[in-house]
N, C-alpha and C positions, 0 to 999 in steps of 0.2 A: 604558406608556400605550396602545400599540397593542392589547395584549391586552384592556385595559379597554374600549376602543371596540368591539372585535369582540364581546365579551360583551354590551355594551349593545345593539348592533345585533341580536344574536340574540334578546334579550329583546323588543325592539320588534317584530321580525318575528314572533315567537311570538304576541304580543298581537294584531298586525294580522291574521295568518293565522288566529288562533283555533284553533290546534292544541290538542286536548283532552288535554294532559298533566296530568290531574288526579289527585288521590289516589284510586286505585281498589283499594287493598289490601282483599282480602276480598270483592270484588264478582265475582270470576271465575265462581263457580258461579251467582250470581244472574243473570248476563247470558248471552244466547245469542250470545256472541262477535260483536259488531256489526261487527268488521273483515271478516267474511265477506260482508257485504252492502254495497250502495252507500251506505246510510245506516243509522245506528243507530235501532232502534225507540225511540220516546220514553220508554217505560217503563224502558229500559236506561240512560238518561241521568239519570233523576230522582234516585235515591238517591246515586249518586256525586257529583253536583253539590251537592246539599243538604249532604251529609256533609262535603265538602271546604270549603265556604263556612263552615259553622258551626264546624268545628274551627279554621280559620284566624282567624275572628272571635274565638274564645275566646283564642287565642294573643295577639292584639293587645289584647283587653280587659285581659288580665293585664298586658301591657307598657305600654300607653298609657292607656287609659281609667281603670283602677284607680289609676294614679299621679296623673294629672291631677285626678281627682275624689275623691281622698283616701279611697279604700277601703283601700288600704295605702300604706305609705311604705317606700321602699328604705332599707336600711342600708349600701348601697354608695355611698360618698360621690361617686364619679365619675359615677354615674347621676343625672342632674339633671332628669328629666322632672317630678318633683314640684315643682321650682323653676321650671317653665314654660320649660325649655330642651329643645328638640326638635331633634335633629340632622337635617340634610337627608336623610340616607340612610334615615331611618325611613319615608319616603314610598313607597319602591319596593315593599315586600312586598305590601301589600294591593292596590295598583293592579294589579300584574301578575296576582295570583291572582283578583281579582274579574273582570277582563276575560277571563281564561282560562275561567272558569266561565260567563260570559255566552255564550261560544261554544257550550257544551253546551246552555244554556237556549234559545238561538235555534235550534239544531239540533233540539231537542225540538219546537219549534213547527212547523218545516218538516216533520219526520217525522209530526207529528200531522195536519197538513194533507193529507199524502200518504195517510195511512191513514184519513182522515175522522173523527178523534177530536176532537170539540169539547171533551171533558173535558181532554185533554192540551194542547190549544190554550189553554184558560183557565188551567190550572195553570202553563204556561210563561210566560204574560203576568204572572201574579202574581209569580213568581220573578224575572222580568225587572225589574218595578217595584221589588221589594225590593232587588235588588243594585244597580241603577242609583241608587236613592235613597241607598244607602250611599256610593257613589262620589261623587256630586255633593255630598252633605252633608259629606263629608270634604275635598274639594278645591275645590268651587265649580263654575266653568265647566269642562267636560270633554268629550272626544270622546263623541258619542252617535249622531247620525244616520250618521256615517261610521265609527264604531268597528267593530273586528273584521271588517273587510271585505278582509283581505289576499288572500282567494281570488279577489277580483275586481280585484286590482291596486291597491287603495287602502291604501298603506303609511303615508301621512302624513295622518291624519284631522284635520279641522278640529275646533275646540272649540265646543260649543254653549253658549249662555247658560243659566244655571240655570233661569230662568223658562220657557224653551222646553222644557227637559228635563222640568220638573215638569208642564207642561201635557200633555205626551205620556204621562207616567206615569199621569196621571189618565185619559187616554183609554184606556190599556191596561187599567186596573183596571175601568173601565166596561165595556169589551169582555169582560173575563174574567167579570164578573158575568153578562152576558147569555149568554155561551157556556155557563157552568156551569149556568145556570137550565134550559137545555134538554138537559142531558147526563145520561146514566145513570151509575151507579157504575162504577168500573173492574171489569174481570173479576177472577176469583180469582187468576189468574197475575199480572196487573198489580198487584193490591192487595198482593201479597207484596213488591213492589218500591217501595211507597210508605211511607217511614219516618215520615211525619207523621200521615196520616189513614187509612191502610190502605184506600185506594180510595173513601172516603166523599166524594163530590163536594159534598154539601151543606156539609160542614165546610170543605172547601177554599174554597167560596164565602164562608163566614163569615170565614175568615182574610183573604181578599182584601179584603172590605169593611171589616174592622177595620184592616187595613193602610192602606186608603184614608183612614180617619179619622185615623190617626197622621200621615200625610203632609199631609193638609189642615190639621190643627192646626199643623203645623210652619210652614206658609206663611200662616197666618191673619192675620199682621200686615200683609200686603200687601193693598191695596184693589182691585187690578185683577181683572177676570174671568179665571179661570185653569182652571176645571173645567167645560167644556161651556157656556161663556157665563155661568157663575156665579162669584161670589167664593168663596173658601175657606169663609168663614162661611156663605154661602147654601147651599153644597153639603153642609156638615155638617148643616145644618137639614133639607135634603131627605132625606138618608140616615137620620137618626135620628128625625125627627119627621113629615115629610110623606109619605115612601114607605118605611116600615120593612119592609113585606112585599116590596118590590122590592130592598131592600138588607139582607138578613139579616146580623146580626153575632153574634159570640161571645156565648153565653148562660151559660157556666159555665167553671170551671177545666178541665173535661174537654175543652173545645173549643179550648184553647190550642194555639198552634203551637209545639211543642217537639220537637226531635230527641232522643228519650230514649235515653241511653247505656245499653245493656243489659250491657255488659262483654264481649260476644261480638264477634269480628271480623265486620263492619267498624265496628260501632256502639260504639266506644270513645272516651272523652274524649281531647281533645288532650293532657291531662296524664297519661294512662294510663301512658306510658313514661318520664315525667320522674322523675328522682331526687327523693327527699324534700327535699333541700336546694334543688334548683332550684325546687320548688313553693312552699316556705314558709321556706326557710332564710336567705334574704338580704333579708327584708322583715319588717315588722310591720304589723298593722292600725293604722289611724290613730285618734287620739283622737276625731275627729269621728265616724267610722264606729261606733266602739264605744260612745261615751258616749250617743248617742241611744238605741241599743238597750237600754243599761243603764237609762236613765231610764224607758223605756217598760216595762221588764221583759219584753222581747220574747222569745217562745219560739224565734225563729230564731237568736238569738245562740249558743246551744250547738251549733247545727248548722253554724255558720260559723267559730267562733273557738275557739282553745285557751285554757286558763287559764294565767295568769302569776302565780306566787306566791300562789295561792289565789284570785285575782281575774281578772276580765276588764279589760284595760287596754291602751290604745293609745298611740302616740307622735305627736308633732306633725309635721305635714307642713310642707314649706318651711323646714326647719331650716337654720341657717347652715352654710357649708362646713366650718368648723372645729369643729363641735359635733355629731357624729354620736351620736344617742341609742342607748341599749341597746334591742334588740328586746324587745317584751313579748308581748301576745297575737298569735298568727299565724293563718293559715288552718288550719282543721281538716284534717288529712291526708286524711280521708275525702272531702273536696271534690274531690280529684284525679280521682275516678271517679264523682262525683255525677251521676245521670241528668239532673237538672233544669238543669244548667249548659248544656244544649243549647237553652235558651230562645231563641225568635225573637220571638214576641209573645204575651203571655199575657192572660188575661181581666182580671186585676187592672189591668194597664196600660190596657186599654180603659176600665175604670171611671174611672180617673183622667183619661183623655182626656175622657170625658163630664162629669166633675166640673168640669174647667176650661172646657169648652164652655158648660156651664150658668152658671158663674160669670161668664163674659164676655158672657152673653146671646145666644149663638149658638143655643141651644136652650132650650125651656121645661123646667121640672122643677127639683127641688131639688138644688143642688150637694152638700148634706149627704148625701143618699141615695146618690149616686154615690160620694162620698168614703168613706163607711162601707162600702159594698160593696167598694171597692178595698182598704181596709185589711184587712178580714176575708178577702177572697179571696187577698191577697198572703201572708197567714200560712198559710191552709189549703192553698195551692198546695204548701207544703213538708210537707204531711201531718202537721201538728201542730194541736191545737185552739187556738182563740182564748181567751186567759185570761178569766176572769170579770171583768166591768166594765172590760175593756181600752179600750173606746171612751169610757169616762167619765173616764179619766185626764186630768189637767189638760193634759198636753202633747200628747194625742191628740184630745181632745174637740173637735168642731166648734163654734165659737162664732159664732153669727149676727151678733153685735155687732162683730166684728173688721172692720178695713178690708180693701179688696180685696187689697193686697199681702200682708198677713198670712195671708189665706185661701189665696192662691196659693202662698205659702211652705209652708203646711201640706200642701197637695196634693202639691207637688213633693218635699218631704222624704220623704213616704211613698212616692212614686213612685220616688225614688232607690233605695230598697231593693228595690223590685219589679224594677228594671232591673239588679240584681246580675249581673254577668258577661254582660250582653246587649250584645254588640259595642260600638259607640260611643254607644249611646243616652243614657246619663247625660250625656256630654259634649255631644252635640247639644242636649239639652234645656236644659242650663245655658247654652249659647251663645244659645239662643232667648229664655230668660226671665230669666237671672241667678239662678235658684233651683235647688236650695236654696242659701242663702247659706253659703259656705265660709269658714272662718277663714283669714287670710293670715299665713303664717309670716314671720319676719324675713329668711329667706334667699331669698325669692322674687326671681327675675330677670324680665326682659321687662317691667320697669316694674310688676310685680305684676299684669299683665293676663293673663287666661286666653287661651291660643292660640285663634284663631278658625278655623283650618283647618290642613291640612298643605300644605307646598309641593308643587309638581309634581315627580315623580321626575327624577333627574338625567339618566337616559338619554333621557327625553322632551325635556328641555331641549336636549340635544345633537343628537338625531336627527330631531326634528320642529320645527326651530327656527322656521320661518316661522309655523306655526300657534300654536306656543307664544308667540311674541312678540306675535301678534295678541291672544291670550287675555289676556296680562299687560297690554297696552295698554288693553284693554277693562275687565277686572276690577279691576286694580290691582297693585301690586308683589307678586311671588311670594314672600311670606313668611308667617309664622304669624299676623300681625296684620291682614291684609287680610280684611275681612268678606265672607261670601258674600251673595248676593242677599237671602235671607230674613232675614238679620240686620240689614240696613241700615234 
């Protein structure tokens, strides 16, 4: 017991102090050994931080998102995430690693200030908003204003309300947009260390504003002003319709934010070193995931799935404890090193964001146009052509005569496949909208209700008790069914 407490304390102190024990394999030659200077240059922190976050997000997408959201189904009966059973220990991994990388991101900003680089100041604010959104959308109220300040003696950070966090994330994204507007592209040396946009500041700016729209839509069910005195819906309208020149957004697949895995160190997929069995040997793709793609005759299916007995076939999710089905189609082994699995936010997702915004009346414009752009871009993102008459298929075609919920389901069903392996985004969007509608297996537990969040890590409960208890008293019981602010 004492050993466990000592280890937990070490984890907490690591998070509070913000020591940058990140995944840096392969970055030795890219960096000018930041340990020899008082502070690392911002460009030396960029690629290690992004790479570590994306790789760990992929790991948890495989373990958590893809199970909860019926992308695949485990054939190991004791693993019950597909039955909505999430062990409390699952919470620790991402909390610890997201906060560790936030330290690098915050140090990037300080280094950028010291060197007068408005470009890296803007980039760091975008990454800060991205990672903090992942943290708060996963757990709810979390340490924010006092987080990772162990260097100043703050080891027990208070938890901030999610609405306060979101308001500040929007402030950061507005600041990033303004900073990048007046910034030049990175130098040639710096550009080599930018794994997303190779130093192109205009593309970073588009990514930041597209992320802004993702997060605004996430909280658009709340009516209070949260973005510079505007409601989320009003800010979406400002970005897209009223001031598009001031808020440029992604305009094509080529502008998507993707950490492309080249296969060379350090840009290798999380699954690069996994055994084949670990990647696809203990699970099968689900019926839900496979059957939609079959019905659409979608060209992405052969890129994602293996054939089982001459066909593509999935198994039911949420099967009873005593009835483990035989695995059928699995992940295609080539996915283990697929470059596009490093997706952070792509153009197709943005189009579906705009389709929903138009459907809800936040912006003018035809939801059909955005929807069809999303559908075609989601397919061509995988470098395959859109089949002839694909948009005319009965199950794909936009029908103006359908009711609101049917149209929303249509948008989110297509968006579901666009978010393939993209951290927890499928789960976040389902929690926000209830779409796409997932079949419910007879073995579901938790009352058949999709988990609404992860619990706080066990070491936080133990070592930051006062602030933990205050957060629970304010937000609600620390379990998977307590909804976060934007779900209420």
